[in-house]
C-alpha positions as CSV (number, residue, x, y, z in Angstrom):
1,T,58.2,-282.6,106.1
2,W,55.6,-284.2,104.8
3,T,53.9,-287.3,106.8
4,P,51.5,-289.3,106.3
5,R,51.1,-290.0,110.5
6,L,48.5,-287.2,110.5
7,Q,46.3,-288.7,108.2
8,E,47.3,-292.2,109.8
9,S,46.3,-291.5,113.1
10,M,43.0,-289.8,112.3
11,S,41.9,-292.7,110.2
12,V,41.9,-294.6,113.0
13,G,40.3,-291.8,115.4
14,C,43.4,-291.2,117.3
15,I,43.8,-287.8,118.4
16,P,47.2,-286.6,116.5
17,V,50.2,-285.3,118.7
18,I,52.9,-283.1,116.7
19,I,56.0,-283.0,118.4
20,G,57.9,-279.7,116.8
21,N,58.2,-276.4,116.4
22,D,56.5,-274.3,113.9
23,T,55.2,-277.0,112.0
24,D,53.6,-276.7,108.9
25,L,50.5,-278.2,108.3
26,P,48.2,-278.6,104.9
27,F,46.1,-276.5,104.4
28,Q,46.3,-274.7,107.6
29,D,44.7,-271.7,107.0
30,Y,41.8,-273.3,106.3
31,I,42.0,-275.8,109.3
32,E,41.3,-275.1,112.7
33,Y,44.2,-277.9,113.8
34,D,44.3,-276.3,117.1
35,K,41.1,-277.8,117.9
36,F,41.8,-281.4,117.3
37,V,45.7,-281.8,117.2
38,L,48.1,-281.2,120.5
39,C,50.8,-279.6,119.7
40,V,54.0,-280.3,121.7
41,S,57.2,-278.3,121.4
42,E,60.6,-280.1,121.1
43,R,61.7,-278.7,124.5
44,D,59.1,-280.0,126.4
45,A,59.0,-283.5,124.4
46,I,62.5,-284.4,125.5
47,K,62.1,-283.5,128.9
48,P,61.9,-286.9,130.9
49,G,58.1,-287.5,131.5
50,Q,57.5,-284.9,130.3
51,L,55.1,-285.6,127.1
52,K,53.5,-288.4,129.1
53,R,52.2,-285.6,131.4
54,I,51.3,-283.4,129.4
55,L,49.2,-286.5,127.7
56,Q,47.6,-286.8,131.1
57,A,47.1,-283.9,132.0
58,I,43.8,-282.7,129.1
59,N,40.8,-283.2,130.9
60,P,38.2,-285.6,129.5
61,E,36.0,-282.6,127.9
62,R,38.9,-281.5,125.9
63,I,39.6,-284.8,124.4
64,N,35.6,-285.6,123.5
65,S,36.1,-281.8,121.8
66,M,39.1,-282.7,120.1
67,I,37.3,-285.8,118.6
68,S,34.4,-284.3,117.7
69,W,36.2,-281.7,116.0
70,M,38.9,-283.8,114.4
71,S,35.6,-285.6,112.7
72,V,34.4,-282.4,111.0
73,Y,38.1,-282.3,109.4
74,R,38.3,-285.6,108.9
75,D,37.3,-286.4,105.8
76,G,39.0,-283.5,103.8
77,I,42.2,-284.5,105.5
78,L,42.1,-288.3,104.4
79,Y,42.0,-286.8,100.8
80,D,38.2,-287.1,99.4
81,R,39.0,-285.6,95.9
82,D,36.4,-283.1,96.4
83,E,37.2,-281.5,99.5
84,L,40.5,-281.6,98.5
85,Y,40.6,-280.1,95.4
86,H,38.3,-277.2,96.7
87,H,41.2,-276.7,99.7
88,L,43.7,-276.7,97.0
89,V,42.0,-274.1,95.0
90,R,41.2,-271.8,98.0
91,S,45.4,-272.1,99.3
92,L,45.9,-271.3,95.9
93,Q,43.9,-268.2,95.6
94,K,45.0,-267.0,98.6
95,S,48.7,-267.1,98.0
96,L,47.8,-265.1,94.5
97,S,46.5,-263.0,96.2
98,H,49.1,-262.4,99.1
99,P,52.4,-262.6,97.9
100,R,55.1,-262.9,100.5
């Protein structure tokens, strides 16, 4: 299910935290989300205090790296029309050349 929260968090400079299992993200074939998005499984997120421990355990170097990578992808994800168009065309080309 699509939600604007990824874009909202990035637009204010926050590292997105996605809670879920096997979440599909837009243009994930072209965007290295693991470099700037923190994914936490539902199982871990529902344990009392676990999400807080996970977030507190991230070292400052990783946070700085994630912020840097987020700035690389921010414009495309925040719907720059030209960038969005190119991502869409590449995604469609890949889908058409590799049917499921």
